[in-house]
C-alpha positions in Angstrom: -53.8 -109.3 108.1 -51.6 -108.7 105.0 -51.7 -105.0 105.7 -50.7 -105.5 109.4 -47.8 -107.7 108.2 -46.7 -104.9 105.9 -46.8 -102.4 108.7 -44.9 -104.7 111.1 -42.3 -105.3 108.4 -41.8 -101.6 107.7 -41.5 -100.8 111.4 -38.9 -103.6 111.9 -36.9 -102.2 109.0 -37.1 -98.7 110.4 -35.4 -99.6 113.8 -31.9 -100.1 112.4 -32.2 -96.8 110.4 -33.2 -94.9 113.5 -30.3 -96.4 115.5 -27.9 -95.4 112.7 -29.3 -91.9 112.7 -28.6 -91.6 116.5 -24.9 -92.7 116.0 -24.2 -90.6 112.9 -25.8 -87.5 114.3 -23.8 -87.8 117.5 -20.5 -88.2 115.6 -21.2 -85.5 113.0 -22.0 -82.9 115.6 -18.8 -83.6 117.4 -16.9 -83.3 114.1 -18.2 -79.9 113.4 -15.7 -77.0 113.7 -15.9 -74.8 116.7 -15.7 -75.2 120.5 -19.1 -74.8 122.3 -17.3 -74.3 125.6 -15.2 -71.4 124.2 -18.3 -70.0 122.5 -20.4 -69.9 125.6 -17.6 -68.9 127.9 -17.1 -65.7 125.9 -14.2 -64.2 124.0 -12.7 -62.7 127.2 -12.8 -66.0 129.2 -9.6 -67.5 130.6 -8.5 -71.1 129.9 -9.7 -72.1 133.3 -13.2 -70.7 132.7 -13.4 -72.5 129.4 -12.4 -75.8 131.0 -15.1 -75.2 133.7 -17.7 -74.7 131.0 -16.5 -77.8 129.2 -16.8 -79.9 132.3 -20.3 -78.5 133.0 -21.3 -79.5 129.5 -19.8 -82.9 129.8 -17.4 -82.3 126.9 -14.3 -83.2 128.8 -15.3 -86.9 128.9 -14.4 -89.4 126.2 -16.7 -89.9 123.2 -17.9 -93.3 124.3 -18.9 -91.9 127.7 -20.6 -88.9 126.0 -22.5 -91.3 123.7 -23.7 -93.6 126.5 -24.9 -90.6 128.4 -26.7 -89.3 125.3 -28.4 -92.7 124.7 -29.5 -92.9 128.4 -31.0 -89.5 128.2 -32.6 -90.3 124.8 -34.2 -93.4 126.3 -35.9 -91.2 128.9 -37.1 -88.8 126.3 -34.6 -86.2 127.3 -32.9 -84.5 124.3 -31.0 -82.1 126.6 -31.3 -78.4 127.0 -30.5 -75.7 124.5 -27.6 -73.5 125.6 -28.9 -70.6 123.4 -32.5 -70.5 124.7 -32.0 -72.1 128.1 -35.1 -74.4 127.5 -35.3 -78.1 127.0 -34.9 -79.1 123.4 -38.1 -81.2 123.4 -40.1 -78.1 124.6 -38.5 -75.9 121.9 -39.1 -78.4 119.1 -42.7 -79.1 120.1 -43.4 -75.3 120.3 -41.9 -74.7 116.8 -43.0 -77.8 115.0 -46.5 -76.6 114.1 -45.1 -73.6 112.3 -42.9 -75.8 110.1 -45.7 -78.2 109.4 -48.1 -75.5 108.5 -45.6 -74.0 106.0 -44.6 -77.4 104.6 -48.2 -78.7 104.1 -49.2 -75.3 102.6 -46.4 -75.6 100.1 -47.2 -79.2 99.2 -50.9 -78.5 98.8 -50.1 -75.6 96.6 -47.7 -77.6 94.5 -50.2 -80.5 94.1 -53.0 -78.1 93.1 -50.9 -76.8 90.2 -48.7 -79.8 89.3 -51.4 -82.5 89.1 -53.7 -80.7 86.6 -50.6 -79.4 84.7 -49.1 -82.9 84.4 -52.5 -84.4 83.3 -53.0 -81.7 80.7 -49.4 -82.1 79.4 -49.9 -85.9 79.1 -53.2 -85.6 77.2 -51.8 -83.0 74.8 -48.2 -84.0 74.2 -46.0 -81.5 72.3 -48.7 -78.8 72.6 -48.1 -75.3 74.1 -49.2 -76.5 77.5 -46.8 -79.4 77.4 -43.9 -77.0 76.5 -45.1 -74.6 79.2 -45.1 -77.5 81.7 -41.5 -78.3 80.8 -40.4 -74.6 81.2 -42.1 -74.4 84.6 -40.7 -77.6 85.9 -37.2 -76.8 84.7 -37.3 -73.4 86.3 -38.5 -75.0 89.6 -35.6 -77.4 89.9 -33.0 -75.0 88.5 -33.4 -72.0 90.8 -32.0 -72.3 94.3 -34.8 -72.2 96.8 -33.4 -69.4 98.9 -32.9 -67.3 95.6 -36.6 -67.9 94.8 -37.6 -66.7 98.2 -35.5 -63.6 98.0 -36.8 -62.9 94.5 -40.4 -63.2 95.6 -39.7 -60.8 98.5 -38.1 -58.3 96.2 -40.9 -58.3 93.7 -44.0 -58.7 95.9 -42.9 -56.8 99.0 -40.3 -54.3 97.9 -41.4 -53.4 94.4 -45.2 -54.0 94.4 -46.0 -53.8 98.1 -48.6 -56.6 97.9 -47.0 -58.8 100.5 -46.3 -58.0 104.2 -42.8 -57.8 105.5 -41.1 -61.2 105.7 -40.8 -61.1 109.5 -42.6 -64.2 110.8 -46.1 -65.6 110.9 -47.9 -62.4 112.0 -47.2 -58.6 112.1 -46.7 -56.7 115.3 -50.3 -55.4 115.3 -52.0 -58.8 115.2 -52.6 -60.9 118.3 -52.2 -64.6 117.8 -55.3 -66.7 118.7 -55.2 -69.3 121.5 -53.4 -72.4 120.1 -55.6 -75.3 119.3 -53.9 -77.1 116.4 -50.8 -75.0 116.3 -51.6 -74.0 112.7 -52.1 -70.2 112.9 -54.6 -70.0 110.1 -56.8 -72.8 111.4 -56.6 -71.5 115.0 -57.7 -68.1 113.8 -60.7 -69.6 111.9 -61.6 -71.7 114.9 -61.6 -68.5 117.0 -63.7 -66.8 114.3 -61.1 -64.1 113.9 -61.2 -63.5 110.2 -58.8 -60.5 110.4 -56.0 -62.5 112.0 -56.7 -65.5 109.7 -56.3 -63.2 106.6 -53.1 -61.7 108.1 -51.7 -65.2 108.7 -52.6 -66.2 105.1 -50.8 -63.2 103.7 -47.6 -64.0 105.7 -47.9 -67.6 104.7 -48.3 -67.0 101.0 -44.8 -66.1 99.9 -42.9 -68.9 101.8 -45.5 -71.4 100.7 -45.2 -70.3 97.1 -41.4 -70.7 97.5 -41.7 -74.2 98.7 -44.5 -75.0 96.2 -42.4 -74.0 93.2 -39.6 -76.2 94.5 -42.0 -79.2 94.8 -44.0 -78.5 91.7 -41.4 -79.8 89.3 -41.0 -83.4 90.3 -44.8 -83.9 90.9 -45.7 -82.5 87.5 -43.0 -84.5 85.7 -44.0 -87.7 87.5 -47.7 -87.1 86.8 -47.0 -86.5 83.1 -44.8 -89.6 82.7 -47.2 -91.8 84.6 -50.3 -90.6 82.7 -48.5 -91.1 79.4 -47.7 -94.7 80.4 -51.3 -95.4 81.5 -52.9 -93.8 78.5 -51.0 -96.0 76.1 -52.0 -99.2 78.0 -54.4 -101.9 76.7 -57.1 -101.4 79.3 -57.4 -97.7 78.3 -57.8 -98.6 74.7 -60.4 -101.2 75.7 -62.3 -98.6 77.7 -62.3 -96.2 74.8 -63.5 -98.9 72.4 -66.3 -99.7 74.8 -67.8 -96.3 74.2 -67.1 -94.8 77.6 -67.0 -91.0 77.9 -63.6 -89.5 77.6 -63.9 -87.9 81.0 -64.7 -91.2 82.5 -61.7 -92.9 80.9 -59.4 -90.1 81.9 -60.5 -89.7 85.6 -61.9 -93.1 86.6 -59.4 -95.3 84.8 -56.3 -93.4 83.7 -55.8 -90.9 86.6 -56.5 -93.4 89.4 -53.9 -95.8 88.1 -51.4 -93.1 87.3 -51.5 -91.8 90.9 -49.9 -94.8 92.4 -46.3 -93.8 91.6 -47.2 -90.2 92.3 -48.2 -91.1 95.9 -44.8 -92.7 96.4 -43.2 -89.5 95.1 -45.2 -87.3 97.4 -43.5 -88.9 100.4 -40.1 -88.1 99.0 -41.2 -84.5 98.1 -42.6 -83.9 101.6 -39.3 -85.1 103.2 -37.4 -82.8 100.8 -39.6 -79.9 101.8 -39.0 -80.5 105.5 -35.3 -80.2 104.8 -35.7 -77.2 102.5 -37.6 -75.4 105.3 -34.3 -74.5 106.9 -33.5 -72.0 104.1 -37.0 -70.8 103.6 -37.6 -70.2 107.3 -34.3 -68.2 107.5 -35.3 -66.0 104.5 -38.7 -65.2 105.9 -37.8 -65.2 109.6 -40.3 -68.1 110.1 -40.2 -69.4 113.7 -40.0 -73.1 112.8 -37.7 -75.9 113.7 -35.5 -75.3 110.7 -34.4 -71.8 111.7 -34.1 -73.0 115.3 -31.7 -75.8 114.2 -29.7 -73.4 112.0 -29.2 -70.9 114.7 -28.1 -73.7 117.1 -25.7 -75.0 114.4 -24.1 -71.5 114.1 -23.7 -71.3 117.9 -22.2 -74.9 118.1 -25.1 -75.9 120.3 -25.2 -79.7 119.9 -28.4 -80.6 121.6 -30.9 -78.7 119.4 -29.1 -80.0 116.2 -29.3 -83.6 117.4 -32.9 -83.1 118.4 -33.8 -81.6 115.0 -32.1 -84.4 113.0 -33.8 -87.1 115.2 -37.2 -85.5 114.8 -36.8 -85.3 111.0 -35.7 -88.9 110.8 -38.6 -90.0 113.0 -41.1 -88.0 110.9 -39.6 -89.4 107.7 -40.0 -93.0 109.0 -43.6 -92.5 110.0 -44.3 -90.6 106.8 -43.1 -93.5 104.7 -45.1 -95.9 106.9 -48.3 -93.8 106.2 -47.5 -93.9 102.5 -47.0 -97.6 102.6 -50.4 -98.0 104.2 -52.1 -95.7 101.6 -50.3 -97.6 98.8 -51.4 -100.9 100.2 -55.0 -99.7 100.4 -54.9 -98.4 96.8 -53.1 -101.4 95.3 -53.9 -104.8 96.7 -50.9 -106.3 95.1 -48.7 -104.6 97.7 -50.6 -106.3 100.5 -50.3 -109.7 98.8 -46.5 -109.3 98.3 -46.1 -108.3 102.0 
């Protein structure tokens, strides 16, 4: 019951935030420079043609009227149609979301696979060479702009060494994508038992995932190191060591498990950051995700896809935090009691 109260409380707190996102997104998109009607009418269009396009788009009405119309459509699940693709925004987002999720989760898993052991090793051997190496890696991860890291990896591994395929999407022109099951290209290829396509998808996924992983590695490694140092100096760890328990048991069963609680909270923030950073990474690697879709719509002053992208990111962020609260409540009973 305490866990259900926690979930209900988090959902109630999320409703005002989502309403605020709807209002702010609508106003910010209208404040962006550029006239969508003039853009889609063409450079040679007359003033009358521009006004006709503006009336067809509903941009000749007042802002309150546009907002009410937008909210009514949103309540029906209608995010509008993209003027650049000619398709409903919901359809475009659903088709592109698996590509973004595959890239984001691959980057996060890669970062966790490196950052967690690195943070633990740095905490158990403070001021050693591995501790200094951890600091250098984490500093470089947060110092380099993510688009620069992507371009650098492309230059080294594609242009100089020739190890990576061309950064032109999820598959090359000679590979046939498997039938979509999960939307994750690697998993779908493995389900179809097409090892060749699965390996080609992994090679295309490697560089953008490493780019995101380097960006996410720094905060995870730092938090793991700081949390492990705090736990290792606590009284119950000294008691466990004095009881004659094996060092591996003390480290894994007692120290690591308790140190992971703040790291779990950080993972939600990192994942939300990665979803935002996808915009630049997808553009660098021509990845057909929702980030590149929103960026192209923003350049074209296409309001509907940008609004749909921001609303989807806000909704994912809310449910991601809800899932983390549930995991945190299962791991730490004190959270359920406080709720």
